[in-house]
N, C-alpha and C positions, 0 to 999 in steps of 0.2 A: 267654221264656226258661225260665220255671218249668214250663210246660207241655211243653217239649222235654225237661227233666229227668225229669218225672214219667212221660212216655210211654216213654223209655228204661229207667227203673227198672222199670216194668211189664212191658216186653218181656224184660228179663233174668230177673225172676220167674218169668215164664211159661216161658222156656227152662229154667230150673232144675227147674220141676216136670215138664216134659216129657221131660227127659233121664234121668229115673230115679233112683234111689238109688244111694250109693256101696256100697263093700263091707261096710260096717257104720254104725251111726247117727253115729258120730263123724266118719267120713270124709265122710258125706253134709252136715253141717253145715260141715266144712271146706271142701267144694266151694261151698257157699253164700257163704261169706266171700271165697273166692278169686275168685268171679265179680263180686262187688260191689267188690273190690279193683280189678280190671280196669276196671270202669266208673268208678271214682274217678280212676284214673290219666288215662283219657281226658278227663274233666271238667277236671283239672288242665291238661292240654294247651290246652284251650280258653279256660281262665281266663287263661292267660299269652300266648295267641296275638296278643293286641292287635288283635283284631277290631274295625274302625271301628263296626260295628252296636252291639256291646256298649259299647265305649269311649265313645262319644258320649252313650249314654243313662245309663250307669251310673257311668263314671268309673274311672280305674285305681286310685284310692285304695280304693273298695270291692271292686274286682276283686282287688286285692292282698290285702286283708283276707280274702276269701272263698278265695283260694288258700292263705293260710296256714292257716286252719282246716281246709279240706279236706285240706291236707298232714298235719296231725296225726290227723284221722280216717282217713286212708290207712295211716299208720303203726300205729295200733291195729288195723285191720282186717287189714293184711298179718301182723303178730305173732299175732293170734288165728287166721288161717288156717294159718300155719306151726306153731304149737303144736298145733292140732287135728290136722294132718297126722301129726305124729310121734307123738302120743297115740293117733290112730286105727290106725296101723300096728303100734304097740306092743302095742295091745289084740288086734289080728288076729293077730299072731305070738306072743303071750303072752311078750314079753320087755320089757326095761327101755327107757325113752325115751332114755337115752344111747346103747345099742347101736343102737337104731332111727335115731338121728339119724347116727350114723357110717355105717350101712349106707346110708341114703338119700343120703348126701354122695358115695357112690361111683357114683350114678346121674346121668348128665350133665344129664338134664332138670331133676331135683330140685336138683342143685348149681347150676344157674342161678338157680332161684327162691331159693335161700338167698343167693346173691351180691346179688340184686336186693333182698332183704329187708334184708342188712346195709348196703347202700349208702343205702337209705331211712332206716335207723336213724341212720347218720352224719349226714346231712343234717338229720334232725330235731334231733339233739343240738346242733349247731352253730347251728340257727335258734332255739332256746330264747333267750330275752331275756337271761338273765345272761351267756351266753357270746357272743351275737351283738354285744352292746354293747362286748365287748373286742376284736372283730375289726375291721380296716379293711373298708369296703365292698368293695373290689376283691378282698381275700382270701376273703370271704364269698361273694362272687358267684362267683368261680372255683370254690370247692368245691361251690356250690349246683348248678353246671352238671353235677355229677356225676349229677344226677337223670336226664338224658337217657341216661346209661349204664345206670341201673337200668330206665329204660323199655324199653330194647332188650333187656336181659336178661329182663324180665318177659314181653315179647312172645313171645320164642322159647320161654321156660318154658310159656306158654299154649299155643303150637302143638303142644308135644311132649306136655303133660300133660292138658290139659282136653278131657273127652269131650264136654261141651257144645257146645264149639267145632264139633264135627262130628257133633252128634246129629241134623241135618236139613239139607237144602239151605238152608232158610231161616236157620238158626242161622249156618251158615257165611258165607252172604252178608251177614247183619247184622253179624257180628263184623268181617269184612273192611272193610265199609263204614264202621263207626265207627272203626277203626284208620286208614284211609286219609283219612277226613275230619278227624279230629283231627290227624294229622301233616301234612296237607295245609293246613290252617288255620294251624298253626304256622309252617311253612316260608313260607308266603305272607305272613303278617303280620310276622314276624321277620327274614326273609331277603330274599325276592323284591321285595316292595313297597318297603321302604328303599332297596335297590340300584337298583331302576328309577327311583325318584324321583331320587335323587342323580345318576344318569347322565343323567336327562332335564332336571332343573333346573340342573345344574352350580352348585351354592352356592358363592359366594365372598365374602371378608370385603372391604368397602369403606371401613370406618371404624371406628376404636377411640376412643371419647369417655370421658374420665374424668368422672363426675358428682359424685364427692366423694373423699375421701382413700382409702376402701376399697370404692368402688363404681364400675363402669365399664359402659358400654353398647358393644355390639358390633353394628354394622349389616352385615346379609347380604343380598346380591342374587343373582339367578340368572335364567335364562331362563324364560319363560312362567310367572311366579309366579301369574298370574291362575287357572291350573289347579290350584294347590295347594290341597286342600280344608281350609284354616285358618279358625279364627274367634277373635274377640277373647276373651281369658280362658284360652286353650290354652296348652299347653307342647309343647316339643319336647325330645328327647334329643340334646344336641350333642356332637361330636367335632370336633377340629381336628388333622387329620393332619399330621404334620411339626412340630408344635408340642408336642403330647402324645403318649404312647403310645395306640396304637390302643384299647386296652381302657379308657382313662379316659373316661368319659362323664358328663355332668351333666344333669339335668332342669332347664331354665330356661324360665320363661314368656316368652310374647311380650309386650314391654312397649309395643308400638304395636299397633294394629289392623291386620292384614294387609290390604292394599288391591291386591295384585298387583305394586307397585313394589318391595317389599323386606320383609325381616323385621328386627326388633330384639329383642335380648335385654338385660336390665340385671341384672347380678348382683354381690353382695356378696363380698367376699373372705373366704369362710368355710373354704376348703380349698386345697390346693396347685393344684388345676386351675383353680378359679375365681379365685384370686389371680394365676395366670399370664395371665389374659386381658388384662391391661393391656399386656403385652408382645406380644400377638398381632400378626403382620406383617399389614399391609394387602395385600391381593391373594392371601393363602393360601386353601387350600380348606377349606371346611367340609363336614362329613358330618352331615346333619340326619336323624333319625327322628321320625316324627309328621307332623302334630300330634295330639296326645292329650288327653284330658280332657272332663269333662261340664260344666266351670265355665263356662258360656256362656249366653248369653241364649236359646237353644233351650229352656231349661227355665223361661222366665218364665211365671207364672201370673197376675201382677198388673200394672196400669199403672205403679205406683210401685216404685222399688227403693231399698234400703238397701245400700250397699256398705262392708263394714267390713275394714279393712286394717291390718296392723301391720308396721313397718319396710320390708324390701325386698318384703314381700307386696303392696304398693302396685302392682307391676307389671302383674299381670292385670287389676286394677281400673282402673288408667290405660288400658289397651288398651280395656276394655269402654266407657269414657267416650266413645271415638271413635265408637262405633256410633250409627248414626242412631235407632235404636229403643229407645235406653236410657229414654226417658221421664222422668217426675219422678223425681229422684235426690237422695238424701242421702248423703254420704260421711263416714264416722267414720275419721280416720286417726291411729292410736295410734303415738307415738314418745316417746323419752325427752326430747328437746328439739327445737326447730324446725331446729337445725343438723343434725339426724339425718334430717330428712324428705327422703328421696330422691325427686327429681322433683316436688317441691312445687310449683314454678312452673308445670309442665305441667298437673298435676292442677287447681290453682286456676283456670288459664285454661280448661280444659275444662269444669269445673263452672259457671263463669260463662257459657260459651256455652250450656249446657243450661238456664239459669236455676235451677241447683240450689243446694244448701247444702253447704258444707264446714266440718267440725268437727275441728280439729286438737287432739287429746287428748295433752298433754304432762304431764311429770313422773313420778315413780315411784308405783306402786300404794300406796295408804295413806298416801302423804306428808301431813303436817299434818292427819291425820285425815279426808282427803277420801275419799268413798266410793269404792269400785271403779268404774273407768270402764265396765265392761260388766256391772255388777250390774243387776237389773231395774229398779231405781229410776232409775239413771242412763240407761239405754236409753230408758225411757219419757219421761224429762224431755227428752232430746235429740230424740226422734222419737215424738211423740204417737201417730201413726197406724202405729205399726211393725208391729202385726198385720195390716195391710191392704197390706203390702209384701212383695215378694220380698226376701230378705236373702242376700247373698253375703259369706263370711268367708274372709279368707286372711290368715295370718301366723304367727308362731311357735306351737309347740304349745300353750304355756301360755296365750297370749293366745286362741288358736282355741277351746280348752276352756272359757275363761271366758266367751267370747261366746256359745257355744253353750249353756252352762248358763243363762246369762241370758235368752236366747231361749225355752228351755223353760220357764223360771219365768213368763215373759210369756205362755206358751200360744201362741206363733206357730207356725201349723200346719207340721208337718215337711214338707210338699210345698213349702212357700215358702222353706225353709232350704236353702242350698247351700254347701257348704264342701269344698275340696279341699287336701290337702298337697303335690300335685305331687311325690311321692317315687317311689322305685323298689322299696323294700323295706319 
């Protein structure tokens, strides 16, 4: 993947150098930033296209983080490009930047670029953490979709303004290939593949089983599920048409290993959508996107495994315990009390079948002077050979951060540590 990125950056640099300079030095630098802004837009599309090749190796969590930071890099690149364009023409015409800005806004191609830049700024503002935390996910996601409007405006702007785009037959073919490849990957991963899979498999709810007062399992079946490329530890994005609005979707892990007979999700009532699953009618249709995620045994490097789960984060761990290749396994299950341990009976049974060990870690952190359950001393005491195992961590953010910190202190090699938040944003 990094080779792909490096090669395309090198090609853009070569096209920039081969296309000649602008009308003055400032406009030449502006063109440099404009070309790289276009390349960043294309990379953004690939990062959110949910390509199986990337997702299974890297995981949606890391792809989402890269998408976020690439987005802010794109913001500053676009703003730098726009500022230098105005400054360059102001220098060329010996006039103020304000008058130059007004004059450029009267040129259709430039106006398209201004609208694209303004839309990117709006998206960046609402994606800043202080404001993002105040918005409901559905509101933020709807506004975030304006990015596709910005991409369309930027594409037309590039066609009309960029001389590098048409500087040679190779340059024209290259840019068209990149745009078609990026948009094709996006449409395939986000539209065509999910639609085809749902038409092909016809997912249907067959049972809704309460697991606790605020936890419910939903069983889903369909046609030819043995053809669905799902693995234990992965998650899907679930919609239930007729029960919720179509835009309401949640990422839920598979809480049982997919074996071709059906799928199961187990969810805690943390929001209106997940809380309403208890009233989901049997026989209703399900719209399933995925499976996604790199939290699978494909990344195993050692024969032994340590599975760390907190709360409802036990669901992908429980699914992984069903896999035949799980090997020597230790499970650390962190809950406030045994009554809060969702699927505990199933987990205990599966661990016994594998000849493994289960440690149920209860109580509040620091209660009665007890050491932190995921501090390095506690982890080493529970699992003395922890550095010789692959470690999978899934749970609330604070617990996950504590566990990863403890693993770093114990110097567990990074390639043996696997964690995923199963989130969309």
